[in-house]
C-alpha positions in Angstrom: -64.7 25.7 -274.0 -62.7 28.8 -273.9 -59.3 26.8 -274.7 -61.6 25.1 -278.0 -62.5 28.9 -278.8 -59.3 30.1 -279.4 -57.7 27.3 -281.2 -60.6 27.3 -284.0 -59.9 31.5 -284.3 -56.3 30.6 -285.5 -57.0 27.9 -287.2 -60.0 29.9 -289.3 -57.4 32.4 -290.0 -55.0 30.7 -291.4 -57.0 28.7 -293.6 -58.8 32.3 -295.0 -55.3 34.0 -295.5 -54.2 30.6 -297.9 -57.4 31.3 -299.6 -57.0 34.5 -300.4 -53.3 33.2 -302.2 -54.9 31.0 -304.1 -57.4 33.3 -305.4 -54.8 36.0 -306.1 -53.2 33.3 -307.9 -56.2 32.2 -310.3 -56.7 35.9 -311.4 -52.8 36.1 -312.5 -51.9 34.3 -315.6 -48.7 34.9 -315.8 -46.0 34.4 -312.7 -42.6 34.5 -311.8 -40.8 31.2 -310.7 -40.2 32.5 -307.3 -43.4 34.4 -306.9 -44.6 30.6 -307.7 -42.6 28.9 -305.5 -43.7 31.4 -302.8 -47.2 31.1 -302.7 -46.5 27.1 -303.1 -45.0 27.9 -299.8 -47.2 29.5 -298.4 -50.0 27.2 -298.6 -47.4 24.3 -297.3 -46.7 26.4 -294.9 -49.8 28.4 -293.6 -52.0 25.7 -292.4 -48.9 24.0 -290.4 -48.1 27.5 -288.9 -51.7 27.8 -287.8 -51.8 23.9 -286.3 -48.6 25.0 -284.3 -50.3 27.9 -283.0 -53.4 25.9 -282.3 -50.7 23.1 -281.2 -48.8 25.8 -278.9 -52.0 27.1 -276.8 -53.4 23.7 -276.4 -50.2 22.5 -275.0 -49.8 25.9 -272.7 -53.0 25.0 -271.2 -52.6 21.3 -269.9 -49.0 21.8 -269.3 -50.2 24.5 -266.6 -53.0 21.5 -265.8 -50.8 18.6 -265.8 -47.7 20.9 -263.5 -50.0 21.5 -260.8 -51.2 17.7 -261.0 -47.7 16.5 -260.8 -47.1 18.3 -257.8 -50.1 17.8 -256.2 -49.0 14.3 -256.4 -45.8 14.3 -254.9 -47.1 16.2 -252.3 -49.4 13.8 -251.2 -47.3 11.1 -251.2 -45.1 12.8 -249.3 -47.4 13.5 -246.4 -48.7 10.4 -246.8 -44.8 9.0 -245.8 -44.7 11.6 -243.4 -48.6 10.5 -241.5 -47.1 6.9 -241.7 -44.2 7.8 -239.6 -46.6 10.3 -237.5 -48.9 7.1 -236.7 -46.3 4.9 -236.1 -45.1 7.3 -232.8 -49.0 7.8 -232.0 -49.2 4.1 -231.4 -46.0 3.5 -229.9 -46.8 6.3 -227.2 -50.6 4.5 -226.7 -49.2 1.2 -225.9 -46.9 2.8 -223.5 -49.3 4.5 -221.8 -51.9 1.6 -222.1 -49.6 -1.0 -221.5 -46.0 -0.4 -220.0 -46.5 -1.4 -216.6 -43.7 0.9 -215.6 -45.5 3.9 -217.4 -48.4 2.8 -215.1 -46.1 2.5 -211.8 -45.2 6.3 -212.5 -48.3 7.2 -212.4 -48.6 6.6 -208.3 -46.7 7.7 -206.0 -44.1 5.4 -205.3 -40.5 4.6 -203.4 -37.5 6.9 -205.3 -35.6 3.5 -206.7 -38.4 2.6 -207.6 -39.4 5.4 -209.6 -35.6 5.7 -210.7 -35.6 2.0 -211.8 -38.9 1.9 -213.7 -37.8 5.2 -215.3 -35.0 3.6 -216.4 -36.4 0.6 -218.0 -38.6 3.1 -219.8 -35.5 4.8 -221.4 -33.9 1.3 -222.7 -37.1 0.9 -225.0 -37.6 4.0 -225.9 -33.6 4.1 -226.3 -34.0 1.6 -229.5 -37.1 3.4 -230.6 -35.4 6.5 -231.0 -33.0 3.9 -233.5 -35.8 2.2 -235.2 -38.2 5.3 -235.7 -36.8 8.1 -238.0 -39.2 10.6 -237.3 -38.2 10.5 -233.7 -35.6 12.9 -232.7 -36.5 13.0 -228.5 -38.3 10.7 -226.5 -39.9 12.1 -222.3 -40.7 10.1 -219.9 -42.2 12.7 -217.2 -44.2 12.0 -214.0 -44.7 15.2 -211.8 -46.0 13.3 -208.6 -42.6 10.9 -208.5 -40.1 14.3 -210.2 -38.7 11.4 -212.2 -37.8 13.2 -215.7 -35.9 11.2 -218.4 -35.3 12.0 -221.9 -33.3 10.8 -225.0 -32.2 13.1 -228.0 -30.6 12.3 -231.0 -27.3 13.6 -231.8 -26.7 17.2 -233.3 -28.4 18.6 -230.7 -26.1 21.5 -228.2 -27.0 21.2 -223.9 -28.7 24.9 -224.7 -30.7 23.5 -226.8 -31.8 20.5 -225.0 -32.5 22.6 -221.7 -34.7 24.3 -223.7 -36.7 21.3 -225.4 -37.0 20.0 -221.4 -37.8 23.4 -220.0 -41.0 23.2 -222.8 -41.8 19.8 -222.0 -42.0 20.6 -218.0 -44.7 23.5 -219.0 -47.0 20.8 -220.6 -46.3 18.0 -218.2 -46.8 20.4 -215.3 -50.4 21.6 -216.7 -51.6 17.5 -215.6 -53.9 18.3 -218.9 -55.1 14.9 -221.1 -53.3 15.9 -224.5 -55.2 12.4 -226.3 -57.6 15.1 -228.0 -54.5 17.5 -228.6 -52.9 15.3 -230.8 -49.2 16.6 -232.6 -48.9 20.0 -231.5 -46.2 22.7 -232.3 -44.2 25.1 -229.8 -41.3 27.6 -230.3 -38.1 26.7 -228.9 -35.4 29.4 -229.2 -36.7 30.1 -232.7 -37.4 26.7 -234.3 -40.8 24.4 -233.8 -40.8 21.3 -233.4 -43.8 18.5 -233.5 -44.4 17.1 -229.4 -46.9 14.5 -228.7 -47.9 13.4 -225.3 -49.4 10.8 -224.3 -50.9 10.4 -220.5 -52.3 12.0 -217.8 -52.4 13.3 -214.3 -48.5 14.9 -214.5 -47.5 11.5 -216.0 -46.9 11.7 -219.5 -44.7 9.8 -222.2 -43.9 12.3 -224.8 -41.7 12.3 -228.4 -39.9 15.2 -230.4 -40.3 15.5 -234.4 -38.0 17.9 -235.6 -38.7 19.4 -239.5 -35.3 19.7 -240.6 -34.6 16.1 -239.6 -37.7 15.1 -242.0 -36.6 13.0 -244.9 -38.9 14.7 -247.2 -36.7 17.5 -247.7 -34.1 15.7 -248.8 -36.1 13.9 -251.9 -37.8 17.0 -253.4 -36.3 18.0 -256.4 -33.9 20.6 -257.4 -35.2 24.1 -256.6 -38.2 22.8 -254.5 -38.8 24.6 -250.7 -40.1 22.6 -248.4 -42.0 24.1 -245.8 -44.6 23.3 -242.7 -46.7 26.0 -242.1 -50.5 25.7 -239.9 -53.9 25.7 -241.6 -53.6 29.5 -242.0 -50.5 29.6 -243.6 -48.4 30.5 -240.9 -45.1 29.8 -241.9 -43.6 27.0 -239.3 -40.1 26.3 -241.2 -38.8 28.2 -244.5 -39.8 31.6 -243.0 -37.1 33.4 -244.3 -37.7 32.1 -248.0 -41.8 32.8 -247.5 -40.8 36.3 -246.2 -38.3 37.4 -248.7 -40.1 36.1 -251.8 -44.1 37.4 -250.3 -44.9 33.5 -251.1 -48.5 33.6 -250.8 -48.8 36.4 -253.5 -45.6 35.4 -256.0 -46.5 34.4 -259.1 -42.9 32.7 -259.5 -44.1 30.1 -257.5 -46.6 27.3 -257.5 -47.5 26.7 -253.9 -49.4 23.4 -253.4 -49.8 22.0 -249.7 -51.5 18.8 -248.0 -53.0 18.5 -244.3 -51.3 16.0 -241.9 -54.2 14.3 -240.0 -54.5 14.6 -236.3 -52.5 17.6 -236.5 -52.8 21.5 -236.2 -50.1 21.6 -239.5 -50.0 21.0 -243.5 -47.0 20.2 -245.7 -46.6 23.0 -248.9 -44.2 23.0 -251.5 -43.0 26.0 -253.4 -42.2 24.8 -256.5 -40.7 27.4 -259.1 -43.0 27.6 -262.3 -41.1 27.1 -265.7 -40.2 29.0 -268.7 -44.1 28.5 -270.1 -45.6 30.3 -267.6 -43.5 33.3 -268.0 -45.0 34.4 -272.2 -44.1 30.8 -273.3 -47.0 31.4 -275.7 -45.6 34.3 -277.2 -42.3 33.1 -277.7 -43.5 30.3 -279.2 -45.9 32.2 -281.8 -43.3 35.1 -282.5 -40.9 31.3 -283.5 -43.9 30.3 -285.6 -43.6 33.7 -287.8 -40.0 33.5 -287.6 -39.7 30.3 -289.5 -42.2 31.9 -291.8 -39.9 34.6 -292.7 -37.3 32.6 -292.8 -38.8 30.2 -295.5 -39.1 33.8 -297.5 -35.9 34.4 -297.4 -34.0 31.6 -297.6 -36.3 30.9 -300.6 -33.6 31.4 -303.7 -30.5 30.2 -301.9 -32.5 26.8 -300.5 -30.8 24.3 -302.8 -27.8 25.4 -302.8 -27.3 26.9 -299.9 -28.5 25.3 -297.5 -30.2 22.1 -298.6 -27.6 20.2 -300.1 -25.2 21.2 -297.9 -27.2 20.6 -295.0 -27.8 16.9 -296.6 -24.2 16.3 -296.8 -23.9 17.1 -293.1 -26.7 14.6 -292.4 -24.8 11.7 -294.0 -21.8 12.6 -292.4 -23.5 12.3 -288.8 -25.5 9.2 -290.1 -22.2 7.7 -290.7 -21.2 8.8 -286.8 -18.2 10.7 -285.4 -15.1 11.0 -287.9 -11.8 12.4 -286.3 -11.3 15.2 -288.1 -13.9 17.5 -290.5 -14.0 16.4 -293.9 -16.0 19.3 -295.7 -15.0 23.2 -295.6 -18.6 24.7 -295.7 -20.1 28.2 -297.1 -22.5 28.7 -294.3 -20.7 29.3 -290.9 -23.8 27.3 -288.7 -23.0 24.6 -290.6 -19.1 24.8 -289.8 -20.4 25.0 -285.8 -22.4 22.1 -286.1 -20.0 20.1 -288.1 -17.4 20.9 -285.1 -20.6 21.1 -282.1 -20.8 17.2 -283.9 -17.4 15.9 -283.8 -16.3 18.1 -280.6 -20.1 16.3 -279.1 -19.1 12.9 -280.4 -15.3 12.9 -278.7 -17.0 13.4 -275.5 -19.7 11.0 -275.4 -17.1 8.7 -275.9 -14.9 10.3 -273.1 -18.1 10.3 -271.1 -18.7 6.7 -271.3 -15.2 5.6 -270.7 -16.1 7.8 -267.3 -18.9 6.4 -266.8 -17.9 3.3 -266.2 -14.4 4.0 -264.2 -16.9 5.6 -262.0 -19.5 2.7 -261.6 -16.3 0.6 -261.0 -15.0 2.5 -258.5 -18.9 3.0 -257.0 -19.1 -0.6 -256.7 -15.4 -1.3 -255.3 -16.6 1.4 -252.8 -20.4 0.0 -252.0 -18.2 -3.5 -251.8 -15.9 -2.2 -249.0 -18.6 -1.0 -247.2 -20.2 -3.6 -246.9 -16.5 -5.8 -245.5 -16.5 -3.0 -243.3 -19.6 -3.6 -241.5 -18.3 -5.4 -238.3 -20.9 -6.8 -235.9 -20.3 -5.5 -232.1 -21.1 -8.3 -230.5 -18.6 -11.1 -231.2 -16.1 -8.3 -230.0 -17.8 -7.2 -226.8 -17.8 -11.1 -226.1 -13.8 -11.5 -227.2 -13.4 -8.3 -224.5 -15.9 -10.2 -222.1 -13.9 -13.4 -221.9 -10.5 -11.3 -221.9 -11.3 -9.7 -218.8 -12.7 -12.7 -217.3 -9.2 -14.7 -218.0 -7.3 -11.7 -217.0 -9.4 -12.1 -213.8 -8.0 -16.2 -213.9 -5.0 -14.8 -214.3 -4.7 -17.4 -217.4 -1.7 -15.2 -219.3 -1.4 -18.4 -221.8 -5.0 -18.6 -222.8 -4.8 -14.5 -222.8 -1.9 -14.4 -225.3 -3.4 -17.3 -227.7 -7.0 -15.3 -227.5 -4.9 -12.1 -228.5 -3.2 -13.8 -231.5 -6.2 -15.5 -232.9 -8.8 -12.0 -232.5 -5.8 -10.2 -234.4 -5.6 -12.8 -237.0 -9.7 -12.3 -237.1 -9.4 -8.5 -237.8 -6.8 -8.7 -240.4 -8.7 -11.1 -242.3 -12.1 -9.1 -242.0 -10.0 -5.9 -243.5 -8.6 -7.7 -246.2 -9.2 -6.0 -249.4 -12.8 -6.8 -250.2 -12.6 -7.0 -253.9 -9.6 -9.4 -254.0 -11.2 -12.8 -254.1 -9.4 -15.5 -251.3 -9.1 -19.1 -252.0 -11.1 -21.9 -250.5 -7.5 -22.9 -248.3 -7.3 -19.4 -247.0 -11.2 -19.0 -245.5 -11.1 -22.3 -244.2 -7.6 -21.1 -241.8 -10.5 -18.4 -241.1 -12.8 -19.9 -239.7 -11.0 -22.6 -238.1 -9.2 -19.2 -236.3 -12.8 -17.9 -235.5 -13.3 -21.7 -234.0 -10.3 -21.6 -232.1 -11.7 -17.8 -230.3 -14.6 -20.0 -229.5 -12.7 -22.8 -228.1 -10.7 -20.9 -225.6 -13.7 -18.4 -224.8 -16.4 -21.2 -223.9 -16.6 -23.5 -221.7 -18.6 -26.0 -223.9 -16.9 -25.1 -227.4 -18.5 -26.0 -230.7 -17.1 -28.4 -233.0 -16.4 -27.7 -237.0 -16.1 -30.9 -239.2 -15.0 -30.4 -243.0 -15.7 -32.3 -246.1 -13.7 -30.8 -248.9 -12.9 -32.0 -252.3 -9.7 -31.5 -252.7 -10.3 -30.2 -256.6 -11.3 -26.8 -254.4 -8.8 -25.9 -252.3 -8.0 -23.3 -254.5 -11.0 -21.6 -255.4 -11.5 -18.6 -255.3 -14.7 -16.8 -253.6 -15.6 -13.6 -251.6 -13.5 -13.3 -247.9 -16.1 -14.3 -245.1 -18.2 -16.0 -247.6 -18.7 -19.3 -245.0 -17.1 -17.6 -241.6 -20.4 -15.2 -242.1 -22.7 -18.4 -242.0 -20.6 -20.8 -239.3 -20.6 -16.8 -236.7 -24.5 -17.3 -237.2 -24.6 -21.0 -236.3 -22.6 -20.0 -233.1 -24.8 -17.6 -232.3 -28.8 -18.6 -233.0 -27.9 -22.3 -232.7 -25.9 -22.9 -229.6 -27.7 -24.5 -226.5 -27.4 -24.2 -223.3 -25.2 -27.7 -221.9 -24.9 -29.3 -225.3 -21.9 -29.0 -227.4 -22.8 -26.9 -230.8 -21.7 -29.3 -233.9 -21.2 -27.7 -237.5 -20.6 -29.0 -240.4 -19.0 -27.9 -243.4 -19.3 -29.5 -247.0 -18.0 -28.1 -250.5 -18.2 -30.4 -252.9 -17.1 -30.1 -257.5 -20.9 -29.9 -259.2 -21.1 -30.1 -263.1 -23.4 -29.3 -265.6 -23.6 -28.1 -269.0 -23.3 -24.4 -268.5 -19.9 -24.9 -267.0 -18.8 -25.9 -263.1 -20.2 -24.5 -259.6 -19.1 -25.3 -256.5 -21.6 -26.8 -253.9 -21.1 -25.4 -250.0 -23.1 -26.6 -247.4 -22.8 -25.5 -244.1 -25.4 -27.4 -241.4 -25.6 -27.1 -237.3 -27.1 -29.6 -234.9 -29.1 -26.3 -233.4 -32.8 -25.8 -233.0 -33.3 -24.9 -236.8 -34.9 -22.0 -238.4 -37.8 -20.5 -237.0 -40.9 -21.6 -239.7 -42.1 -18.3 -239.9 -38.9 -16.5 -241.0 -37.3 -19.6 -243.4 -39.7 -17.6 -245.9 -38.3 -14.2 -245.6 -34.8 -15.5 -245.2 -34.9 -17.1 -248.7 -36.3 -13.8 -249.8 -33.4 -11.7 -250.7 -34.8 -8.1 -250.3 -36.5 -8.9 -246.8 -36.1 -6.7 -243.9 -34.9 -9.7 -241.5 -31.4 -9.5 -242.8 -31.3 -5.3 -242.5 -33.0 -5.8 -239.3 -31.3 -8.7 -237.6 -28.9 -10.7 -239.9 -26.8 -7.9 -241.5 -23.9 -10.2 -241.9 -26.0 -12.7 -244.0 -27.0 -9.5 -246.1 -23.8 -8.3 -246.7 -23.1 -11.6 -248.2 -26.2 -12.2 -250.2 -25.4 -8.9 -251.8 -21.5 -9.4 -252.7 -22.2 -12.4 -253.9 -25.0 -10.7 -256.5 -23.0 -8.3 -257.5 -19.9 -10.2 -257.9 -21.7 -13.2 -259.4 -25.3 -11.7 -260.7 -27.5 -14.4 -261.0 -25.2 -17.0 -261.5 -24.8 -17.4 -257.5 -27.5 -19.2 -255.8 -28.0 -18.8 -251.8 -30.6 -20.7 -250.0 -32.1 -21.5 -246.4 -33.6 -24.8 -245.2 -34.0 -27.4 -242.0 -33.1 -31.3 -242.4 -33.5 -33.6 -239.7 -30.0 -32.1 -237.5 -30.7 -28.4 -237.8 -30.3 -25.7 -239.8 -28.7 -25.6 -243.3 -27.6 -22.7 -245.5 -26.3 -23.5 -249.5 -24.4 -21.5 -251.7 -23.7 -22.0 -255.2 -21.0 -20.5 -257.0 -19.9 -20.8 -260.4 -15.9 -21.7 -261.1 -14.1 -19.9 -264.3 -11.2 -22.4 -265.9 -9.1 -20.1 -264.1 -10.5 -20.1 -260.8 -10.6 -24.3 -261.0 -6.5 -24.2 -261.3 -6.5 -24.9 -265.4 -4.2 -23.4 -267.9 -5.7 -22.4 -270.6 -2.8 -20.0 -271.6 
């Protein structure tokens, strides 16, 4: 109601002033042309100025409300994401405390060797969890009954820092309290606050630590926004120097919004710098409105000759687009600057378009190169293990063959990812990979080829076939049975061009029906979690060919099948069009 009253008062005042001007015009019969233009201009501009002022007032209050609402929504989103991460860690600890046999074993006095083995097996599980749960920065297993303590930290913590954190966890564990209802607790270690969660009882606990400084929300917020973790009483746990220096809780230059984190004693807070509209914005807008009226009065006589006509010519020039140089000399200095600035801006825009295009090309090159360099470590570890076994058997000739094959494999893997290779080169690489498998395995896999001769020089991304062959060797091999991989490449002709149809089939058990649908879904997490190589192939094909490339997985009577369909340009097919 208050806003509407102010708006109505402003607009009514403008109407009264305009009515007075009209009344004065009626009393005087003879008026000059200049005055007549002046009065008519006032009749047009004053209502507009009134509406502008009313709109400025309304915008001022509305913008304030929307500004606060927007930041609250952003904060709620980040707080919800943080809550999800903490709940996931809580669930993990609860599962360990309730269902882990090794944890139950440590809850009672046992032989030191048994306690060592049980804690070691738990740390193997927690080590995997440390890589899976991004919010976790350390895991702990502590049993006062068996005097056993183990932990694992993410990289980046010094030895002194780790010892201080360990002492804090030991102190909590030695209290033998039940921390189930305590939720997430904050403790200060060497001047920094951390979140701890302990589950267990009677001196045997599984615990996790979360470092506020490593939370992903610090990287996602907008520039200038300060993230603060604080207690429910607004005692800052992080960013304390910023809070103290700016006296944040009473500072009018920042809008502070907060969201509590459930099952803890903390809240996530954003300190957002208030935009300029909060700092006398209404007065500036109102002053600009009055200055507009004064400028209209001052420039009335010369309006058409010195302003409107040159302006019209300048607009026409802008509408035609940029030209190599200025075509007209304007009498008004501002017009000269606008014209010069427009010419410069047009040239800069054209240059920026070129720069942006080149940067995009470089980004795609870097991304493709990054995908190429994601080497799967298990293959090379298995090769090293095989070489070790051959060395024990003194099979020096096989060792030499193995090293040469691995060398060829690595050389091909590090080939320039942006340079396509021929089907013949990819075929040689797959055969070299199968040669490694023949040397390393007692029952080596077999690979059969059925390739259209017209496709031998067809260009395709490197590792496009070898990745699927390696996937079959890894997942389709059965004990005491020989794996057979069939690779077919056929040329397809259609109305919109020619395509290469490549299928890779094995005689394994086929894809599990539960994951087959996920494999055919390009954005499924099964790629990033398990089949990283397949994800890289799919990503590279999409970047190089867009929607023209097609990749599908299915099962037939013999086993699993992966099918790739790639477009063939006339040049890649070997036709001479020059």
